[in-house]
N, C-alpha and C positions, 0 to 999 in steps of 0.2 A: 323895462321892457319885457311884461309877461309876452309865454309862449302865449299862440294862438293855434290850437285843435280844432280839427275840421273834425267833426261827428258824423259818421255818412251812412245813412239809414235807407229802407227800401229794396228798390232792384226788381226785377224781373225772375224773382221766387215765390212759390208756393206762400211762404212765409211774410208775404209783404207787408200785411197789415202787424204780426207779431213787431216784426222787425221795427217799426215806426216808433214799437210802445219801449221795444231797448234803449234804441237811440236818442228817444224823450226822456224817458230815464236817469241816463245819464246826462245830458245835457245838464235833466237840473240837477245830478249832486256834484258836480265837477264844481271847486271849488274858485270864487271870480278869483278871490282875494290874491291867486297862484297862477291863474290863467284867463285868458280868453279863450270867448270859444265861438265856434260858429256850426251852426243846425247846416246840414247840407241831406235834401232828401233825393231819395230817386229815384222813379219813376219805371212803374213796371214795362217802360219803354226801353230804359236806364238812359234816360237822361236827367239832369243832376239842374237843383232848382235849389236857391239860396234865399233869405230875406227875410225881412222881422215878420210873416206869419209861419214860416218853416217849422223852426220853435215852439208852436202852439198847437198842442195831443188834439185841443176840441175845433182846431179845423180843419181836422182831418175827415171830421164826417163826412163832407161832402168835398172830395178833393180835385173833382174841375173846377168846383168855383174859387177853391183856394190856387191852383194854376192861374184863373183868369187876371188874377187881380196884379198885373202886372207890377204897381209902386210896391207889392208887401212882400211879393214872391216872383223871381228870377230866374231867367235859364241859364245856368252859367256851365263852362267847363276851366279845366284845370289847365296853366299849360306852365312848363318850368324856363322863366326869362331870364339870366344875368344867374341861373345858381339857386336863385327862388322861384317856389310853387304857388302860384295866388290864384286866384277865384276870380274868373274875369265874364264878365256880362253879355250870355247868344244873344243880338237880335235879329232879328228877320234877317237883312243883307250881311250880316258881319262878328266878326268877334271884335269888340271893343276892348283892343290891349290897350291905353291910353295911362288907363289906372285899374286898379283892380280892385276889388270888394272888398276881399283880405288877402293878406300872405299866411300864410299854412305854416307851421313846424311842425307839427304830431297829428297824423287822419290817426281815426278807432273809428276803428269800421266796427260797425253795430249790423248787420247784414246777417240772412239767417239761409240756409239751403243753396240749390244750385245757383248759378249764375253770379256766386255772390262768395258766400262763405267757403267756397270751396279752390279758391286759386285766383279764379279772376278779376278778384278785385282785389286785394293784395298784389298782383303783376302789371295792375295798372298803375298801383303805387310804385311801384321798382323800378319802372318804368321812367316814370317823373322823379325818380329818385328823393320820392317825400319820404320821411321817418313814420311807421305805421306799427300801431300796436299792436301787440294778437300774433298770431303763429305763422311764419311764412310761406311764403309759397307753397313747398315741399308738405311742407304739416298740413297744410288746409284744404290738399286737395287728397293726401292720405289720409285722414281727418274725416273726409265726407262721403269715401269710400270703404264700405261698411268691410268688404270683402280684403279691401288692400290690408286696409287694418290690420283684420284679425291674423294674417301673412305674417306682417310685422309684428306684432305683440305675439303670436305662435312662438318664433323664433327666439325672442325675446326670455319666452322661459315661462309668458303669465297666460294662465289659464284662459281658454275661448269656449263658444262651445263648436261642435262640426256643425259645416254649411253644405248645400248644393249651390251657385250660386249660374246662369245661364241668363239669355238673352231671350230677345222676344224671336228674333229670329228660329231660334230653336226649337223653342214651347210651339210655334206654329209648324216647323217641316218634322220635328221629330218629340214629338208630344209625349207617343207610346209610352218612345224610349228614357222620353225624360221621365215621367213619371214612374217606371220601374225604379229608374236607377235613386231616388229621392223616396220610394219606397224601401228599398233595402240598407239606404246610408242615416236617413232621418227617421221614415216611419210618419204615423200619424199620433197622436197631435202636433201641427206644425203649426210653426209662425212663420209668414212669409211676407217679407219685406222691400219695395222700394230699395237699391241696394244705393243711390245718392241724398235721400234726404231724413228730413228731422220732422219733430210736431209729431209723429205716429200717425202721417198723410202714407194715407194707402197701407196697413199692416194691419193685418190680421191675422186668426188663428185658424187654421182646416182640421175641423177633428177626423175627417175623413176625405176616401179619393174625389167625391161631386163637389167637399169644400174646398178641397185645394183647388183645381179646377176653377172655382169661381173666385178664391184670391188669389193666384196667378194672374189670371182677368183682370180684376178691380190694381193690385199690385200696376201693370202693364199699363195702364192711362195716367200715369205720372215717372214711368221712368224705364228706360229700354233694357237696363237691367233688373234683375232680379236677384234676393237672396231668402235661401229657407235653411231653415234651422229646427232642433228638436224645441217644442215647448213646453217650459218648467211645468207642469203641474200642478205642483204645491211651492208659489213660488213666493218670494218677496225681493222686492227692488229696492237698493240701497243706491242711492246718489250722493255725491263726495265734488266737493271743488277744485282746480291744484292753482295752482300760482305761482310762478318765475320763470325759467326757464329752462335749457341743458344743462346748465353748473347748477341751480341751486333751486330748488321749486319744495313748496311745501302745502301739504293738506285743510281745506277746512273740518267744521263739522257735518257729519251725516247723515243725512236725510232719507225717508221713509216715505214716499208719496202716497196717498190714499184716492179709493177711488171713489166716484161722485154718489153711487152707490153701492158700497162694500161688499155686504151681504154674502153669497158663497165665493167671493173672489178672487181665487187662488188661481194664479192663470190670467187673470183680465188684465187685456192691456189699457193701458193709461190711452186713450182719446185727445183728439185737438177740442172738444169744454173740454177736459177734465182739465186739460193743463194752462188753458188761456181766457174760461169761461169759472173758475172757481165752484165748474160741475153742476154752476147752472141754465137748464135747459137759454139759449140766446141770450147767452150771458147777466139774467136777471142776478142782482141783489150783489151783484161782485163788480169790485174798480172796474174803471174800462181801462185806467194808466195801469192796472198791477202785470199783469205780465205774466210771466210764470210764479212773480212771487203772492198770484192771488189761490195756484196750486194748492190742495187741502194739503199736509202731509205734518209728517210729525220728524221735528226737531227738537233732541237730539232721536237717531234714531231710535225704537227699543231691541239694540243689539249687545252683545255682550263686549267689552272693554278687548275682549281677544277679538272678536270679529271687525269689531271698529280700530281696532289697530290694522288688523291684517288689509283691510281692505281701501285704512289710506296710504299705506304702505306701496299697496298694489300699483296704486290710482297713481303717487310720483312717479315711482320705475314705470308705468305706462306713459307718461306724458314726455319724460326724457326718451325711451325712448322710441316715440314720435318723433321726435324733434321740436317739442312745442314750445310755447311763448305766450306770455301775459295770464289770462286768466280761461279757463276752459274745465267743463262739466263730465264726469268721467259715470257712467251709470251703468252700477252690477245687479248680476242676476245673485241668489241664494236658494240653493234647494231645502226646502226644510228639510224631502225626505234622506236626502246622502248626505246634507249637512256642508257641500264643497260651492264654493264662489267664482262665478266666472265671470269678466269683463265681457258687459254687452255691446257699449260703444262711445265713444267721446265725443263733445259736439264742443268745436274747438271757437265758437264763441255762442256759446249759451245761451238760450231767455234772459232777460232781466244782468244777463253777467256773472249769473249767482249768487249778486250780492249780498243776499236771503241769506247762505250758508257760512262767511263771514261776522255777519254780527255777533252769532253767541260767543267768536272769539275773541273777542271786543274791538273786530277791524269794521272799521265806517268803509263805505261806499264809495266818498269822497278817498280814502286811504288805496284804498281798495286802485281808483281807478286811476291815481298821482303812481302806484307802485307801477302800471301798466305803458305806463308813459315814461318812467324811467327805464325804464326796457329793451323800448321802442328804441331811445337814443344811447343806449350802450350797444346794440346792435348795430346800427348805426357807425357805432365809430368801429366798430369791429371789421365793419367791408371796410371801410375808408381805408385797410393797412394792406387791404387783397388786392392781387395785380384783377385786372378781369377789361385788358388787353396785354397783346405781345405783339410785338414791333418787327416785321419782314418786306425781303420787299419781292413777295413774288408776282405784286404785279406790275413790277417796273416792264419786264418783257411783256403787254401785252398791247401791242399795237395795230390795229383795223380789226381789230373785234374778231370776232366767232363766226366762223363760217363749218357744217356740218359739227357742231358739239365741238370740235375742236380747236385748240388755242395757235397762236401762228407759228410753232413750233411744229403742227401736224401733231400732238397727241392729242386725246380724249382728255379734259378737265372733268 
C-alpha cells in the first residue's frame, strides 16, 4: 500500500497566492507510482478544503467559486483517530467522523510567510502526531525571524550584517532617539524590512533621513517589528538551496537573480513582481504556474569556483546551525567592493521548493521531494524513542479543589 502525502498550501499570509503555486507544483511532481497525494487548500481564514478541484491551478482564478462547488471541493479538518490522522468532511452541523476522505501518512507544508511557514502549521502537525516534511517548529520560527536567525548564526561564526531592530511602539514613542541610533549604527543607505516576511514584501532602500522614515512606515504596514541593515551599494545576490537535516546536508547549484530592469542595478532589491511575474507587469508573458521558477536568473551564478565553494559550504553550516530539515533556500550578499560574503536570510519553505537549483546537479524535483519524505519519517522515528511524559503522583493529594489559589495542604501552587 502506497503512503499518502497531504500537500498543504495557502493560509492566512501575504504570500497566499505564491503558496498555492508552490503546493500545486509539488502535487504535480510527486511520483504517483510511489505515493498517493491529497492537495489541501488553506483559505485566508485558515479553513481547510480538499476535493477534486483543489488540485487544479486554473480553479484558483476564482477562489469563491471554487469553494462553493461542494461536490468537488469540501471543507475538511484533521483528526487523529486511533493513531491515524485523517481528513474528515466538515458540514454546517457536524464533522462527519464515520469515514475519512483520506488517511495521511506524511504532510508536506508548502506554505510561505507568517501564520504558516513560521512554525504555526508545523505545531498543528506536531499536536496531531502527523509526520511532516521540512523544518520543525523551532527551526521554522527562527527561520522566519530575521533578527533571531542573525543572532544564532553570528554565534556560529557565520558573517551577517549588523542591524537595528525595534517595535512599532518604540518608533511611535521614541522616534527621534531611534533615528539617531540607526544613523550612528547603520547610516544610509539603509535597507528596511519587516522582521518576519518574505517575497520582498514591505522591503525598501532608504537613501536619506526622510526616506528612512517613509520606509519604516511602509514596513510597519506588514509587521509590528522592523529590522534595519546597511545597504550594500555594489551588491551581488547569490542564492543556494540546501537539502538534508542536522546530521547530513548538501548544497545545490548557486544562482544569481536578475532584476527585471537591470540597468544600473547595484543595490536594487528584487521585488515581488521580479520574483513571481518574471519581471513583466501584471505577470504578462510569464507562466501563471511557474512561481519562483519564473524569476530571471543566472544558473550557475557568475562567480569564481572559490566563491561558489565558500557560499555552498557556509550555506550547509548555517542550515545545520539553525537545526533545519528538508529543503531550504539561503540567500547571500556579496559586497563587490570588499569581496565580503554575508548571510542574508533563510527561506525554510522556499518558493517552488527551489527545485530548479537541483536540476543542474542531476536531481529531479521528484527525487528532491522523496528525500524530504524520507527525512520526515527519520525524524519521526527518532522522536518515537524519546519520552514526552513523566509519571508522578503530585495530583493524588488534591481533594476538594482550590481555595484562594492554595492547594488542600495550604500552600500556594
